[in-house]
Each structure stands twice: as structure tokens, then as C-alpha cells.
C-alpha positions in Angstrom: -62.2 -7.7 -28.1 -64.3 -5.4 -26.0 -63.7 -5.3 -22.3 -67.4 -6.3 -21.7 -66.9 -9.3 -23.9 -63.8 -10.4 -21.9 -65.7 -9.9 -18.7 -68.5 -12.2 -20.0 -66.0 -14.8 -21.1 -64.3 -14.8 -17.7 -67.5 -14.7 -15.6 -69.2 -17.3 -17.8 -66.2 -19.6 -17.6 -66.0 -19.3 -13.8 -69.7 -20.0 -13.4 -69.4 -23.1 -15.4 -66.1 -24.5 -14.3 -66.0 -23.4 -10.7 -69.6 -23.3 -9.8 -69.2 -24.3 -6.1 -66.4 -21.8 -5.6 -68.5 -19.0 -7.1 -71.4 -19.8 -4.9 -69.2 -20.0 -1.9 -67.7 -16.6 -2.7 -71.2 -15.0 -3.0 -72.9 -16.8 -0.1 -75.0 -19.2 -2.2 -75.6 -22.9 -1.9 -77.9 -25.7 -3.0 -78.7 -27.6 -6.1 -81.0 -24.8 -7.4 -78.3 -22.2 -7.0 -75.8 -24.5 -8.8 -78.2 -24.9 -11.7 -78.9 -21.2 -11.9 -75.2 -20.4 -11.8 -74.4 -22.8 -14.6 -77.3 -21.4 -16.7 -76.0 -17.9 -16.1 -72.5 -19.0 -17.1 -73.8 -20.6 -20.3 -75.7 -17.4 -21.1 -72.7 -15.3 -20.6 -70.5 -17.5 -22.8 -73.2 -17.5 -25.6 -73.5 -13.8 -25.4 -69.7 -13.4 -25.5 -69.6 -15.6 -28.6 -72.2 -13.4 -30.3 -70.2 -10.3 -29.3 -67.2 -11.8 -31.1 -69.2 -12.9 -34.2 -71.2 -9.7 -34.6 -69.0 -7.1 -33.2 -70.2 -3.7 -32.1 -73.8 -4.4 -33.3 -74.3 -6.2 -30.0 -73.4 -3.3 -27.7 -76.9 -2.0 -27.0 -78.7 -5.3 -26.9 -75.9 -6.6 -24.6 -76.5 -3.7 -22.2 -80.2 -4.3 -22.3 -79.8 -8.0 -21.5 -77.5 -7.1 -18.6 -79.7 -4.4 -17.2 -82.7 -6.7 -17.4 -80.8 -9.4 -15.6 -79.7 -6.8 -12.9 -83.3 -5.7 -12.4 -84.5 -9.3 -12.0 -81.8 -10.0 -9.5 -82.8 -6.9 -7.5 -86.3 -8.3 -7.5 -85.0 -11.7 -6.2 -83.0 -9.9 -3.5 -86.1 -8.0 -2.4 -88.3 -11.1 -1.9 -85.8 -13.8 -0.9 -83.5 -13.4 2.1 -81.8 -16.7 1.3 -80.6 -15.5 -2.2 -80.2 -11.8 -1.3 -76.3 -11.8 -1.3 -75.8 -13.8 -4.5 -78.6 -11.9 -6.3 -77.1 -8.5 -5.4 -73.7 -9.6 -6.4 -75.0 -10.8 -9.8 -76.9 -7.5 -10.2 -73.8 -5.5 -9.5 -71.7 -7.6 -12.0 -74.4 -7.3 -14.6 -74.7 -3.5 -14.1 -70.9 -3.2 -14.4 -70.8 -5.2 -17.6 -73.6 -3.1 -19.0 -71.6 0.0 -18.2 -68.6 -1.5 -20.1 -70.9 -2.1 -23.1 -71.8 1.5 -23.2 -68.4 3.0 -22.8 -67.5 4.8 -26.1 -64.8 2.9 -27.9 -64.7 0.2 -25.0 -62.0 -1.9 -26.6 -59.8 -2.5 -23.6 -58.6 -6.0 -24.3 -56.6 -6.8 -27.4 
């Protein structure tokens, strides 16, 4: 399993099962933030499932999805002081996961 896939599994599971703890850790709160966090968790788990099913063919599309997500979060941070901290945290995690996708041979978890 690729390291990026393991990261998606872990982050996705946290977002779905410990939503309030995740939000507390990144400075987010409210019902909208909970919903967005759960949706992000579901997306990450779905993406990890596709990684497992399709293997290395998902590397570039995965990186593109993560970088698009990161760019959208930077935009949110720029216009919304309330969501700045969680958005920048999400952007950083997405960028890091994209970098793991692009590491040659990135099979760190077995």
C-alpha cells in the first residue's frame, strides 16, 4: 500500500469517527464545519479505496485531486477568517498527501 493511501485511510477515518476532535484540533466548530469534515473524510476513504483497487494508475489523478482541494482551501482561508485555521490545515495536509503521491516508488506501508 502506498504511503499516500495509508494517509488517506487514516485522515478519512479520523474525519468520520472523531469529527469533533478533529475540528477542535484545527480550531473549527459548528454544524457546517462538522458536515464538511465528514464529507472530506468520506472523500478520502473513497479515494483510498480506489487507490487500493486500481493501484499506481491513481497516482497522478490523486495528486491532482489533492492539489485542487489545497487550492480551494487556500481560497477559503483568504476570504473567511472564521475558517482560516482549519482551511490552511486542510490545505497543508492535502499538499503533503499529493507530495506522497508523487514520490517515486512511494510504497512506504506494507
